[in-house]
C-alpha positions as a Markdown table, in Angstrom:
| # | Residue | x | y | z |
|---|---|---|---|---|
| 1 | Unk | 311.4 | 9.6 | -6.2 |
| 2 | Unk | 308.3 | 11.4 | -7.4 |
| 3 | Unk | 308.9 | 14.1 | -10.0 |
| 4 | Unk | 307.5 | 17.5 | -8.9 |
| 5 | Unk | 307.8 | 20.9 | -10.4 |
| 6 | Unk | 307.6 | 23.2 | -7.4 |
| 7 | Unk | 310.4 | 25.8 | -7.4 |
| 8 | Unk | 312.2 | 26.5 | -4.2 |
| 9 | Unk | 312.4 | 30.1 | -2.9 |
| 10 | Unk | 313.0 | 32.0 | 0.3 |
| 11 | Unk | 310.5 | 34.3 | 2.0 |
| 12 | Unk | 311.2 | 37.4 | 4.1 |
| 13 | Unk | 312.0 | 35.2 | 7.1 |
| 14 | Unk | 314.7 | 33.3 | 5.2 |
| 15 | Unk | 312.7 | 30.1 | 5.2 |
| 16 | Unk | 312.8 | 28.0 | 2.1 |
| 17 | Unk | 309.4 | 27.3 | 0.6 |
| 18 | Unk | 308.1 | 25.6 | -2.5 |
| 19 | Unk | 306.5 | 27.8 | -5.1 |
| 20 | Unk | 303.7 | 25.9 | -6.8 |
| 21 | Unk | 303.8 | 25.7 | -10.7 |
| 22 | Unk | 301.7 | 28.2 | -12.7 |
| 23 | Unk | 299.0 | 25.6 | -13.5 |
| 24 | Unk | 298.4 | 24.9 | -9.8 |
| 25 | Unk | 298.4 | 28.6 | -8.9 |
| 26 | Unk | 295.8 | 29.2 | -11.6 |
| 27 | Unk | 293.7 | 26.3 | -10.4 |
| 28 | Unk | 293.8 | 27.5 | -6.8 |
| 29 | Unk | 292.7 | 31.0 | -7.8 |
| 30 | Unk | 289.8 | 29.6 | -9.7 |
| 31 | Unk | 289.0 | 27.3 | -6.8 |
| 32 | Unk | 289.0 | 30.3 | -4.4 |
| 33 | Unk | 286.5 | 32.0 | -6.7 |
| 34 | Unk | 284.3 | 28.9 | -6.8 |
| 35 | Unk | 284.2 | 28.5 | -3.0 |
| 36 | Unk | 283.4 | 32.2 | -2.6 |
| 37 | Unk | 280.6 | 31.9 | -5.1 |
| 38 | Unk | 278.9 | 28.9 | -3.5 |
| 39 | Unk | 279.2 | 29.8 | 0.2 |
| 40 | Unk | 281.1 | 31.6 | 3.0 |
| 41 | Unk | 284.5 | 30.4 | 4.2 |
| 42 | Unk | 285.3 | 30.7 | 7.9 |
| 43 | Unk | 288.8 | 29.7 | 9.2 |
| 44 | Unk | 290.0 | 29.1 | 12.8 |
| 45 | Unk | 293.3 | 27.9 | 14.1 |
| 46 | Unk | 296.6 | 28.4 | 12.4 |
| 47 | Unk | 299.7 | 26.8 | 11.0 |
| 48 | Unk | 302.5 | 27.6 | 13.5 |
| 49 | Unk | 305.4 | 29.7 | 12.0 |
| 50 | Unk | 307.9 | 27.1 | 12.9 |
| 51 | Unk | 306.2 | 24.6 | 10.6 |
| 52 | Unk | 306.3 | 26.8 | 7.5 |
| 53 | Unk | 309.1 | 26.0 | 5.2 |
| 54 | Unk | 309.4 | 22.4 | 6.4 |
| 55 | Unk | 307.6 | 19.1 | 5.6 |
| 56 | Unk | 304.6 | 18.1 | 7.6 |
| 57 | Unk | 301.4 | 16.1 | 7.2 |
| 58 | Unk | 297.9 | 17.6 | 7.3 |
| 59 | Unk | 295.1 | 15.1 | 8.1 |
| 60 | Unk | 291.5 | 16.0 | 7.5 |
| 61 | Unk | 288.0 | 14.5 | 7.9 |
| 62 | Unk | 286.1 | 13.8 | 4.7 |
| 63 | Unk | 282.5 | 15.0 | 4.6 |
| 64 | Unk | 281.7 | 15.5 | 0.9 |
| 65 | Unk | 282.9 | 15.7 | -2.7 |
| 66 | Unk | 283.2 | 19.5 | -2.4 |
| 67 | Unk | 285.4 | 19.6 | 0.7 |
| 68 | Unk | 288.7 | 19.3 | -1.2 |
| 69 | Unk | 287.8 | 22.6 | -2.9 |
| 70 | Unk | 287.2 | 24.2 | 0.5 |
| 71 | Unk | 290.5 | 22.9 | 1.9 |
| 72 | Unk | 292.4 | 24.3 | -1.1 |
| 73 | Unk | 290.7 | 27.7 | -0.6 |
| 74 | Unk | 291.4 | 27.7 | 3.1 |
| 75 | Unk | 295.0 | 26.8 | 2.7 |
| 76 | Unk | 295.5 | 29.5 | 0.0 |
| 77 | Unk | 294.0 | 32.1 | 2.4 |
| 78 | Unk | 296.4 | 31.3 | 5.1 |
| 79 | Unk | 299.4 | 31.2 | 2.7 |
| 80 | Unk | 300.3 | 27.6 | 2.4 |
| 81 | Unk | 300.4 | 25.4 | -0.7 |
| 82 | Unk | 300.0 | 21.7 | 0.3 |
| 83 | Unk | 299.9 | 18.8 | -2.1 |
| 84 | Unk | 297.3 | 16.1 | -1.8 |
| 85 | Unk | 297.6 | 12.3 | -1.7 |
| 86 | Unk | 294.8 | 11.4 | -4.1 |
| 87 | Unk | 293.0 | 8.3 | -5.2 |
| 88 | Unk | 294.5 | 7.0 | -8.5 |
| 89 | Unk | 291.2 | 7.4 | -10.3 |
| 90 | Unk | 291.3 | 11.2 | -9.9 |
| 91 | Unk | 294.7 | 11.4 | -11.5 |
| 92 | Unk | 293.6 | 9.3 | -14.4 |
| 93 | Unk | 290.8 | 11.6 | -15.4 |
| 94 | Unk | 291.3 | 13.7 | -18.6 |
| 95 | Unk | 292.5 | 17.3 | -18.3 |
| 96 | Unk | 292.3 | 17.5 | -14.5 |
| 97 | Unk | 294.5 | 14.4 | -13.9 |
| 98 | Unk | 297.5 | 15.7 | -15.9 |
| 99 | Unk | 297.2 | 19.1 | -14.3 |
| 100 | Unk | 297.3 | 17.6 | -10.8 |
| 101 | Unk | 300.2 | 15.3 | -11.7 |
| 102 | Unk | 302.3 | 18.2 | -13.0 |
| 103 | Unk | 301.4 | 20.1 | -9.9 |
| 104 | Unk | 303.1 | 17.5 | -7.7 |
| 105 | Unk | 300.1 | 15.8 | -6.2 |
| 106 | Unk | 300.7 | 12.2 | -5.3 |
| 107 | Unk | 298.9 | 9.0 | -6.1 |
| 108 | Unk | 297.7 | 6.3 | -3.7 |
| 109 | Unk | 295.9 | 3.2 | -4.8 |
| 110 | Unk | 294.6 | 1.7 | -1.6 |
| 111 | Unk | 294.4 | -2.1 | -1.5 |
| 112 | Unk | 296.7 | -2.6 | -4.5 |
| 113 | Unk | 300.2 | -3.9 | -4.7 |
| 114 | Unk | 301.4 | -0.5 | -6.0 |
| 115 | Unk | 300.4 | 1.1 | -2.7 |
| 116 | Unk | 303.6 | -0.1 | -1.0 |
| 117 | Unk | 305.8 | 1.6 | -3.7 |
| 118 | Unk | 303.6 | 4.7 | -3.5 |
| 119 | Unk | 304.1 | 4.8 | 0.3 |
| 120 | Unk | 307.9 | 4.6 | -0.1 |
| 121 | Unk | 307.8 | 7.4 | -2.7 |
| 122 | Unk | 305.6 | 9.6 | -0.4 |
| 123 | Unk | 308.0 | 8.8 | 2.5 |
| 124 | Unk | 311.0 | 10.0 | 0.4 |
| 125 | Unk | 309.0 | 13.2 | -0.5 |
| 126 | Unk | 308.3 | 13.9 | 3.1 |
| 127 | Unk | 311.9 | 13.5 | 4.1 |
| 128 | Unk | 313.4 | 15.6 | 1.3 |
| 129 | Unk | 310.8 | 18.3 | 0.2 |
| 130 | Unk | 309.9 | 21.3 | 2.4 |
| 131 | Unk | 306.1 | 21.4 | 1.9 |
| 132 | Unk | 303.0 | 20.0 | 3.6 |
| 133 | Unk | 300.9 | 17.1 | 2.3 |
| 134 | Unk | 297.2 | 16.7 | 2.9 |
| 135 | Unk | 295.7 | 13.2 | 3.4 |
| 136 | Unk | 292.3 | 11.8 | 4.2 |
| 137 | Unk | 292.9 | 9.1 | 6.8 |
| 138 | Unk | 289.3 | 7.9 | 6.4 |
| 139 | Unk | 289.9 | 7.0 | 2.7 |
| 140 | Unk | 286.4 | 7.9 | 1.7 |
| 141 | Unk | 283.5 | 10.3 | 2.5 |
| 142 | Unk | 282.1 | 9.3 | 5.9 |
| 143 | Unk | 279.1 | 6.9 | 5.8 |
| 144 | Unk | 278.3 | 7.6 | 9.5 |
| 145 | Unk | 274.7 | 8.8 | 9.9 |
| 146 | Unk | 276.0 | 11.8 | 11.9 |
| 147 | Unk | 278.8 | 12.4 | 9.4 |
| 148 | Unk | 281.4 | 11.9 | 12.2 |
| 149 | Unk | 284.8 | 10.6 | 11.0 |
| 150 | Unk | 284.9 | 6.9 | 10.1 |
| 151 | Unk | 287.4 | 4.5 | 11.6 |
| 152 | Unk | 289.9 | 5.2 | 8.8 |
| 153 | Unk | 293.2 | 3.7 | 7.8 |
| 154 | Unk | 296.6 | 3.8 | 9.5 |
| 155 | Unk | 298.6 | 4.8 | 6.4 |
| 156 | Unk | 298.8 | 8.5 | 7.2 |
| 157 | Unk | 299.9 | 7.8 | 10.8 |
| 158 | Unk | 302.6 | 5.3 | 9.6 |
| 159 | Unk | 303.8 | 7.8 | 7.1 |
| 160 | Unk | 304.2 | 10.5 | 9.7 |
| 161 | Unk | 306.0 | 8.2 | 12.1 |
| 162 | Unk | 308.4 | 6.9 | 9.5 |
| 163 | Unk | 309.2 | 10.3 | 8.1 |
| 164 | Unk | 309.4 | 11.9 | 11.6 |
| 165 | Unk | 307.2 | 14.8 | 10.6 |
| 166 | Unk | 304.5 | 16.7 | 12.6 |
| 167 | Unk | 300.8 | 16.0 | 11.9 |
| 168 | Unk | 298.4 | 19.0 | 11.8 |
| 169 | Unk | 294.7 | 17.9 | 12.2 |
| 170 | Unk | 292.2 | 19.7 | 10.1 |
| 171 | Unk | 288.5 | 19.6 | 11.0 |
| 172 | Unk | 285.9 | 20.9 | 8.6 |
| 173 | Unk | 282.1 | 21.3 | 8.4 |
| 174 | Unk | 279.7 | 22.7 | 5.9 |
| 175 | Unk | 281.2 | 21.6 | 2.6 |
| 176 | Unk | 278.7 | 18.6 | 2.6 |
| 177 | Unk | 276.0 | 21.2 | 2.0 |
| 178 | Unk | 277.4 | 22.3 | -1.3 |
| 179 | Unk | 277.0 | 19.1 | -3.4 |
| 180 | Unk | 275.3 | 15.8 | -2.8 |
| 181 | Unk | 277.4 | 12.7 | -2.3 |
| 182 | Unk | 275.9 | 11.3 | -5.5 |
| 183 | Unk | 277.3 | 7.8 | -6.2 |
| 184 | Unk | 280.4 | 5.7 | -5.4 |
| 185 | Unk | 281.3 | 5.4 | -9.1 |
| 186 | Unk | 280.3 | 7.6 | -12.1 |
| 187 | Unk | 279.4 | 5.4 | -15.0 |
| 188 | Unk | 277.5 | 8.0 | -17.1 |
| 189 | Unk | 275.8 | 11.4 | -17.2 |
| 190 | Unk | 272.9 | 10.2 | -15.1 |
| 191 | Unk | 275.2 | 9.7 | -12.2 |
| 192 | Unk | 276.2 | 13.4 | -12.3 |
| 193 | Unk | 272.7 | 14.8 | -12.2 |
| 194 | Unk | 272.2 | 14.7 | -8.4 |
| 195 | Unk | 275.5 | 16.6 | -8.0 |
| 196 | Unk | 274.7 | 19.1 | -10.7 |
| 197 | Unk | 271.2 | 19.8 | -9.3 |
| 198 | Unk | 272.4 | 20.2 | -5.7 |
| 199 | Unk | 275.4 | 22.3 | -6.8 |
| 200 | Unk | 273.3 | 24.8 | -8.7 |
| 201 | Unk | 271.4 | 25.6 | -5.6 |
| 202 | Unk | 274.4 | 26.2 | -3.4 |
| 203 | Unk | 274.9 | 29.9 | -4.3 |
| 204 | Unk | 271.3 | 30.5 | -3.3 |
| 205 | Unk | 271.6 | 28.6 | 0.0 |
| 206 | Unk | 275.1 | 30.1 | 0.8 |
| 207 | Unk | 276.3 | 27.4 | 3.3 |
| 208 | Unk | 279.1 | 28.3 | 5.7 |
| 209 | Unk | 282.3 | 26.3 | 5.2 |
| 210 | Unk | 284.2 | 26.1 | 8.5 |
| 211 | Unk | 287.8 | 24.9 | 8.5 |
| 212 | Unk | 289.8 | 24.6 | 11.7 |
| 213 | Unk | 293.6 | 24.0 | 11.7 |
| 214 | Unk | 294.5 | 22.3 | 15.0 |
| 215 | Unk | 297.7 | 22.2 | 16.9 |
| 216 | Unk | 300.1 | 19.4 | 15.9 |
| 217 | Unk | 299.2 | 16.0 | 17.4 |
| 218 | Unk | 301.6 | 14.9 | 20.1 |
| 219 | Unk | 303.0 | 11.6 | 18.9 |
| 220 | Unk | 306.1 | 11.8 | 21.2 |
| 221 | Unk | 304.9 | 8.8 | 23.2 |
| 222 | Unk | 304.6 | 6.6 | 20.2 |
| 223 | Unk | 307.6 | 4.2 | 19.8 |
| 224 | Unk | 307.9 | 3.4 | 16.1 |
| 225 | Unk | 309.4 | 0.0 | 16.6 |
| 226 | Unk | 306.7 | -1.3 | 19.0 |
| 227 | Unk | 303.9 | -3.4 | 17.4 |
| 228 | Unk | 300.8 | -1.4 | 16.9 |
| 229 | Unk | 302.5 | 2.0 | 16.7 |
| 230 | Unk | 300.6 | 3.0 | 13.6 |
| 231 | Unk | 297.3 | 2.1 | 15.2 |
| 232 | Unk | 298.0 | 4.1 | 18.3 |
| 233 | Unk | 299.2 | 7.1 | 16.3 |
| 234 | Unk | 296.1 | 6.9 | 14.0 |
| 235 | Unk | 293.8 | 6.9 | 17.0 |
| 236 | Unk | 295.4 | 10.1 | 18.4 |
| 237 | Unk | 295.1 | 11.8 | 15.0 |
| 238 | Unk | 291.5 | 10.9 | 14.5 |
| 239 | Unk | 290.6 | 12.0 | 18.1 |
| 240 | Unk | 292.3 | 15.3 | 17.4 |
| 241 | Unk | 290.3 | 15.8 | 14.2 |
| 242 | Unk | 287.1 | 14.9 | 16.0 |
| 243 | Unk | 287.9 | 17.3 | 18.9 |
| 244 | Unk | 288.4 | 20.1 | 16.4 |
| 245 | Unk | 285.1 | 19.2 | 14.7 |
| 246 | Unk | 282.9 | 19.4 | 17.8 |
| 247 | Unk | 282.8 | 23.2 | 18.1 |
| 248 | Unk | 282.4 | 23.6 | 14.3 |
| 249 | Unk | 279.1 | 21.7 | 14.5 |
| 250 | Unk | 278.0 | 22.7 | 18.0 |
| 251 | Unk | 274.3 | 23.1 | 16.9 |
| 252 | Unk | 274.4 | 19.8 | 15.0 |
| 253 | Unk | 275.8 | 17.3 | 17.5 |
| 254 | Unk | 273.8 | 14.3 | 16.2 |
| 255 | Unk | 273.0 | 14.5 | 12.5 |
| 256 | Unk | 273.6 | 17.2 | 9.9 |
| 257 | Unk | 270.6 | 19.5 | 9.4 |
| 258 | Unk | 271.3 | 19.3 | 5.7 |
| 259 | Unk | 269.8 | 16.1 | 4.4 |
| 260 | Unk | 271.6 | 14.4 | 1.5 |
| 261 | Unk | 269.4 | 11.5 | 0.3 |
| 262 | Unk | 272.2 | 10.0 | -1.8 |
| 263 | Unk | 274.9 | 9.5 | 0.9 |
| 264 | Unk | 275.1 | 6.0 | 2.5 |
| 265 | Unk | 274.7 | 5.8 | 6.2 |
| 266 | Unk | 275.8 | 2.2 | 6.8 |
| 267 | Unk | 278.7 | 2.6 | 9.3 |
| 268 | Unk | 279.1 | 3.9 | 12.8 |
| 269 | Unk | 281.9 | 6.3 | 13.8 |
| 270 | Unk | 284.1 | 5.0 | 16.6 |
| 271 | Unk | 285.4 | 8.5 | 17.3 |
| 272 | Unk | 282.1 | 10.3 | 17.8 |
| 273 | Unk | 282.0 | 12.0 | 21.2 |
| 274 | Unk | 279.8 | 10.3 | 23.8 |
């Protein structure tokens, strides 16, 4: 089982919740300040009271390298402290990696043999620990020209089905304006220059970061033992994320107004509204 350091405590309603470790509370406070410095955060939707104090999955679209910071700030504002399922490379970075590990965030190495063991560990966490987990079903920042969600992977859906937990769709828009996509891999300082240049101008442009917490996806008609259950559940989750995204970008239905010259546009979203 994954080792985490969240202390359990009860709130005024008697529900048991996890109290994040001091290092993560400090990081989220700093994150909230950073998000406020660079733009304006607008939140719609909610997390139902009956979900608080119990495990559930949160599935979000992925639109830029800054959107995890926005998600953390949005969650902090509504009073929840989720953990992320992160690509292994992030947890291997100096300083930040150890801080994230000690905060209970989980590793996923897609496409590697270790992914099966990591899935089993995440499943055990979902079954035994009363806190939400955020996942990016797409697995990467969208390459769709319109920045609509990519096809994605079924891992999050299969995890939710196996653990028997609700799935809350999160739709977000605007964080792609804070920092350029940059490059797939950072091999040296030159790869960071586009991100640094674009990020320095964000406080002047003041983009609006919109985050919507949707109602839990109804997976009651999904029979876990039937072949293709994960695919069907994944489709319902992605459609829910897309439905929540439509009103957030009502004036940008086709392509983002903000042009990022570094982001690839070599895939087509199957979820884009027709």
